[in-house]
N, C-alpha and C positions, 0 to 999 in steps of 0.2 A: 614674510613677503608672499605668502601663499595666495595666488590669484589676486594680486594687488589691483584694485580698480583703477583704471586710468593709465596703467603702465603698459606701454606698447613695446614689444620686442621685435626688432627688425627680422623679417623672414626673407630678406633679399638673398637670392641664391649666390653661392660662391663657386668660382672655378679655380681650383688650385692643383697644379701639377697633374693635370689630366683627369681630375675627379670633380664631380659636381656635388655640392653640399647645399641642403635646404634646411637652414636652422629652424628649430621649432619656435612657436610663439610662446616660449617659456624660457626661464633661465636654463642654462646648460653647464654642467660641470663634468669634466673628464679628469680622472685621477690615475696617476701611475703609482701603484703601490710597489715601490722599489724592492726587488728581491723576493717578491711574493710567490714562492713555490706553492702550488695548489694544496699541498699537504698542510700548510699553515691554516688555510680556510677550513679544510676538512676536519682537522683536529680541533680547531677552535669552535666550530659549529657543534661537533660531537660533545664538547665539554660545556656547551651552553653559553659560550662567551660571545657569540656573534648572532644575536637574534635578528638584527637588521639584515645582515647578509643572507641569513636563512630565509627571511621574508622576501628579499630580492630574488632568491632562487625560485620561489613559488609564484610570486606576483609579477616578476619581471622576466629576466633571463640570466642564467648562469651556465657557462660552458668553458671551453678552452680555446686558446688561440696560439698561433705560432709566431714567435718573435723574430727579430732580425739577428743575424750572426755578423760578427761575434756578439754573444749575448752579454753585452756590457752596457753601462748606463748611457753614455753619450750617444752611442750608436742608436739605441732604441728610442731614447727621448727625441732625438732628431727625426727619426722615422715617424713617430707618433705625431710630432708637431707639423709634419709636412704631408702625411699620408703617403709616404714614398719610401722605398727601400734605400739602403746605403749607396747603391750604385747611382742613385739620383741625388741624395743629400750630400754625398762626398764625405760623410763622417764614417770613418772605418774603424774607429777605436777611441779610447780616452787619450791615447798617446800614439805617436807614429814617427817614422823617419821621413822627414820632409824631403822629397826628391829635389826640390829647388835649392834648398840651403844645405842639404845633407846633415841636418841637425835633428836630434831627437827632441821632440816638442810635444807639449800638451795640445790636444785638439779641442780647446774650450773657448775659442774665439768665434764670433759670428762670421769673421772673414773666411772661415773654412766651410761654411754652409753654402751649398750651391743651389738650394731650392727655396722657394717662397714658403713661408709658414702659413698654416690655416689661420693663425691668430692675427697676423697683419692683414690678411684678406677680410676676416670677419670685422675687424675694426673699421676698415674702409667701407664696409657694407652697412655700418651703423650700429654694430654691437659694441657694448661696453666690455672690453676684454681685459682680463687679468691673468697673468702668469705668475704663480707662486711656486718657487722651488725650495727644497730643503738645502741643497748644495749650491753655493755661489757659482761653482764651475759651470753650471747649466744656464744660468740666467742670461748671459750674453748671447749664447747661441739661440735660445728660445725666444728672445725678445728682438730678434733682428727685424728692423724696419717696422716695429710695432708702435702704434699710437695708442697707448693704453698704460696699464699698470703692470710692472714687473719687478719683483724683489725676491730675495731669498730669506729663509728663516735664519740661516747662518749669519747674515749681516743685516738683519731687519732694522737694527738701530741706525744704520747708515743710509736708509732709504730717504730720498729727497724728491720733492715734487718735480723739480726740473730734470732729474736724471732717472727716476724710477716711476714717475707718475703718481706718487703718493708720499705724504708726510705722516709722521707720528704712527708708525705701524704698531709699535708696542702698545700705545694707548688704544688703538683700534682693536687689537686682539685681547688686550687685558692681561698681558704677561710679558716679562722681559725676553730679550733675544736668547734663545736656548743654546746650550752646548751642542755642537754638531754631532758628537759621539754620544747620542742619547736617544731615548724614545721620544722625548719632548720635541726634538727637531722635526719629526714627522707630524706629530700632533699639532704643533704650532701652525704648520702649513694648512692643515684641515680647518683649524679654528679660524685662521685668517680667511679662508674661503667662506666660512659661515658668516663672518663679520662683514665681508665685502657684499655678500648677497643681502643680508638683513639691512644694511645701510644703503642698498641700491646703488652701490659704487661700481658694480660689475654684473653682467648677465651672461657672460661667455667666458668660462674659467678653465684653466688647466692647472692642476695641483700635482706636483711631482715630489714624492717623499724620498727618504733615504733608507738604505738597507742596513744600517748599523745593527739593528736588532736581529735581522735575519742572519747576518754574518756571525753574530755572537751566540745565538740561541737556536736550538732545534725546535720544531713545531710543538713538541709536548712539554717543553720546559716551562716552569711557572712564569718566568719573566716574559716569555713569548706569549703565553696565554693572557697575561695582564695587559700587554701591549695591544693585542688584537681585540681585547674587550674594550679598551679605551678608543681604539680606531673605530670600532663598530658604533660607539656612542656618537662620534663625530659624523659618521655616515648618516645616522638617523637625523641629526640636526640639519645636514645638507638637504636631505629629502624633504624634511618638514618645511623648508622654504618654498616648496613647490617646484623645485628644479628637477630636470631630467638629469639623473646621476649615472655616470658610466665609469667603470673601473677596469683596469688591466694592470699588467706589470711589464717592466723592461726585461726581466730575466728571472729565472728561478734560482735555486740555491741548493748545493749539496755539500756534505762533509767530504773533505779531501785529505784523509789521514791514514797513517799506517796503524797496525794493531796497537802499537805503544802510545798512540795519540799524537805523534809528531806528524807534521805535514808530509804528504806523499808527493814528493817533488821530483821531476825529471829536469836536471840542470842541462838544458839542451845545448847552449852555447859551449859550455865546458866539454861536453861529450863530442860535439862536432869538431871543435878545435883539436882535440886529442886525436880524432880519427882522420880528419882531412886537412889539418893545418890552419894557420892563422888567416885572419881577414873576414871570417864569418861573423855576422852580427845578428843576434836574436833580439827582437823587439817584443816587449810584453804590453799589448794594447790595453790591459786592465789598469796600467799605471795611472795614478791620479794623486791629488794632494792628500787623500784619505788613506794612507798606508796602514793605519791601525786596523782598517777593515779587513785587509787581505794580504798585506805584505807584498803587493804587486805580483801576486801569483794567481793566475787564472788558467782556464782550460783551452785557450787558443793563443798561439804566438805566430809572429811573422819572422821568417828567416831571410836575411839578405846575404847574398853570396857574391864573391868576386867573379868577374866575368869569365875567368878562365876555368872555373870549377864546373864539373859535370852535374847539372841539376837533377837529371834523372837518376843517376847513381846515388846521389845524396838523398833524394826523396825516397828511393827504395830502401836505403839503409835506415832512415828514420822510421819508416813504416814497420820495420821489423822490431823496433824497440817495444818491450812490454809496457803497456799503459798508453801507447799511442793508438788512436782510433782512425784518424784520417790524415792524409797528406795530399795537398793540391798544389799544382803549379799556379803561377799568377793568372794565366788565362782561364784555367778551370775554376779557380776560386772566384774570379770576377763573374763568371757565368753561373756557377752552381750556388755560390753563397751570396750572390747579388751585391758584390763589393766593387768600389771604384778601383780600377786596375792600376792607376797611377799613385795610389796611396796605400798599397799593400806590399808585402815582400815578394821575393822570387818564389817562396814556398809559404803556404799557410798550413800550420800543423795544429791538429785538435787532439785532445786526450780523452781517456775514459772517464766515466762518471765520478770516480773517486781519486782522480789524479790531476795534478796541476803541472804546468810547464813554466820553467824559469830560465834565467840566463846563466849565471854562475852563483855559487854560494855567497860570494862577496856582495852581490847585487841585491840580496834579499835578507832583511833582518827578521829572522824567525822569532826573536825574543818578543816581538810585537804581537805574536799570535798565541799568547798564553791561553790554554784551554782548548787548543786545536784550531784547525782551519776549516772554515766553511766558505766556499767561493763559487765561481761561475765563469762563463765565457764560452763554453762549448755547446755541443749538440744536446747534452743532457740537461741543460738549463734553458732550452729553447721554447718549451711549452709553458704557457702561463694562463692564469684565469682571465675570463672575460665576463663582466657583470653589467647588468642594466637594471635600473629601478623600475622600468616600464617594460611591458611585453614587446616583442618584435613582430612586425608585420610578416605576412607569408613569404614575401621575397627574401627578406633578410634573415628570417628563421631558417630558410633553406640554405642560405650562404653560411650561416653559423654552423650548420651541420656538415659543411664541406671542408674547406681549409682556410678559415679566417685568420687574419694576421692581427697582431696587437695594434699595428698602425692603421687598421680599418676603423678604429674605435670612434673617431669623429664622424666618419661617414655613416656608421650604424646609428649613432646617437642623433645625427641630423636627419637622416633619410628613413631610418628603419624602425623607430620606436612608435608605439601606438599610444597617443595621449588620451 
């Protein structure tokens, strides 16, 4: 579809959550490479596995951006989809303690999203929008109020025209619905994007991958290099359609193990109960249906305390624990971490680079983590790659050198690229 004669792409400006977007007169594809610590790109490029990304670095733009905290999937995908931080989106984790029901629930429903998406606005402005996710858990949030295509690789075979905006996804992509715990789940998403572009079914796309491979393999392992080699092939195919291609990540990834290879866990609820008594509840916002990825162990947790307990004393005690890097009360977390105050705990606790935080040993099945734990959620997974297939204009090149956010990606792709 490179420079298809007679194809018009709507350039009607969009106004979404206080930002203005001027879509290019070309297809646009933004990709969230789930879990993509920059070391994956650096290592794969050095091993000759990612010539397309290397070319993007030279002919377009490659740098770094700061993600949203907690550095979890739902939080950052919602931010990217809206161009706004969690304080605006209302999405504070994959999982939270609902203050209205006092129940611990998954935050994977569009009902929890408090902001309009760029996708729904683009569709109203005349763009043919498609949202393709690897994980089904994201599809509902990202497709809120969308008149367009939205489906997941995880349940591609279940996509129907009346509910997903598309039929026969497997036939379109040319392969069966993949296993979610696989490299193919992410590659399926990218191949779906290529097929949608080539068949002129979409011209404004968001492709969100899964971090299974990054949870399982370090950047220099052969399985990781093979995956990034295959990912690079699909990036080349997307660029070959004539699209503006942009990519970032929702979070990075770090090993979180003791010298013997076992997970380096602080069971915070167990320790707090022993020290201060019953009634304390620790919520792990990384919790989601994909426990084989991480065992519900990440580097940021929320602590909910009974009213009679001294928050300052408990926060000070937690901060003295080896492996804890930050402790914030609700008000400070809402301000400094840009979080919705009504959907977080009395305390937000972050851990060091190689440490994870859990509830109690009974709440986490470490047998799922054969080969060690690689996870995310805290400050040390906040910085992620930012890539564009085209060069940036002077204004946005300056912004890229300041403190760009991963949720700036659509603004940069719409307003900042030079065609």
